[in-house]
C-alpha positions as CSV (number, residue, x, y, z in Angstrom):
1,X,0.1,0.0,0.0
2,X,2.7,2.4,0.9
3,X,4.4,2.2,-2.5
4,X,1.1,2.7,-4.1
5,X,0.7,6.0,-2.0
6,X,4.3,7.0,-3.0
7,X,3.1,6.8,-6.6
8,X,0.0,8.7,-6.2
9,X,2.1,11.5,-4.4
10,X,4.5,11.5,-7.4
11,X,1.4,11.8,-9.6
12,X,0.4,14.8,-7.5
13,X,3.6,16.4,-7.7
14,X,3.5,16.1,-11.5
15,X,0.9,19.0,-11.4
16,X,3.4,21.4,-9.7
17,X,5.2,23.5,-12.4
18,X,8.7,24.9,-12.4
19,X,7.7,28.4,-12.8
20,X,10.7,29.1,-14.9
21,X,10.8,26.0,-17.4
22,X,6.9,25.3,-17.5
23,X,7.1,21.7,-16.9
24,X,6.5,19.8,-13.8
25,X,9.2,19.7,-10.9
26,X,8.9,15.9,-11.0
27,X,9.9,16.0,-14.8
28,X,12.5,18.6,-14.0
29,X,14.1,16.1,-11.6
30,X,13.9,18.4,-8.6
31,X,12.1,15.7,-6.5
32,X,14.8,13.8,-4.7
33,X,12.5,11.5,-2.9
34,X,9.1,10.7,-1.8
35,X,8.3,8.6,1.3
36,X,4.9,7.7,2.9
37,X,4.9,7.1,6.8
38,X,2.0,5.6,8.4
39,X,2.0,5.8,12.1
40,X,-1.4,7.0,13.1
41,X,-1.6,9.6,10.3
42,X,-0.3,9.1,6.9
43,X,2.5,11.5,6.0
44,X,4.0,12.2,2.7
45,X,7.8,13.0,3.1
46,X,9.2,14.9,0.1
47,X,12.6,16.2,-0.5
48,X,13.2,18.8,-3.1
49,X,16.7,19.8,-4.5
50,X,16.5,22.8,-6.7
51,X,19.2,23.0,-9.6
52,X,20.3,26.4,-8.3
53,X,21.0,26.9,-4.5
54,X,19.7,30.7,-5.1
55,X,16.6,29.7,-6.7
56,X,13.9,32.5,-5.8
57,X,11.1,30.0,-6.5
58,X,12.2,27.3,-4.2
59,X,10.0,28.2,-1.3
60,X,7.0,28.5,-3.7
61,X,7.6,25.1,-5.3
62,X,7.8,23.5,-1.8
63,X,4.6,25.2,-0.8
64,X,2.9,24.0,-4.1
65,X,4.2,20.5,-3.4
66,X,2.8,20.3,0.0
67,X,-0.4,21.6,-0.9
68,X,-0.6,19.0,-4.0
69,X,0.3,16.1,-1.7
70,X,-2.2,17.0,0.9
71,X,-5.0,17.3,-1.6
72,X,-4.8,13.4,-1.9
73,X,-7.5,11.8,0.4
74,X,-5.0,9.3,1.4
75,X,-2.5,11.7,3.0
76,X,-3.1,13.5,6.2
77,X,0.0,15.7,6.0
78,X,3.0,16.5,3.9
79,X,6.2,17.5,5.1
80,X,8.5,19.0,2.5
81,X,12.4,19.5,2.8
82,X,14.4,21.6,0.7
83,X,17.9,20.6,0.4
84,X,21.1,22.2,-1.2
85,X,19.5,25.8,-1.1
86,X,21.0,28.8,0.5
87,X,17.9,29.3,2.5
88,X,16.9,25.7,3.0
89,X,16.5,26.0,6.7
90,X,14.2,29.1,6.6
91,X,12.2,27.7,3.7
92,X,11.7,24.3,5.5
93,X,10.5,26.0,8.7
94,X,8.1,28.2,6.6
95,X,6.7,25.6,4.5
96,X,6.0,23.1,7.4
97,X,4.4,25.2,9.9
């Protein structure tokens, strides 16, 4: 079941565009990993790694990824982690409030 949910989350992420390229963050290869953890609630853990460590759109993409994953009925919560960005800590704190 968990692998099936991972694929559903990836499907949801395929609707999140990279604002500069006009194709999904999944197609761009910005999704480093997707994991679904079930322990009382079903949590999608998504890791995004922007191609540019100073990308001004990283926070927006991360927030859109969280919203897209949480729209799935099977997902109670999404936690998005941005890695390799100069503002990663601040973005992660903001997106996962």
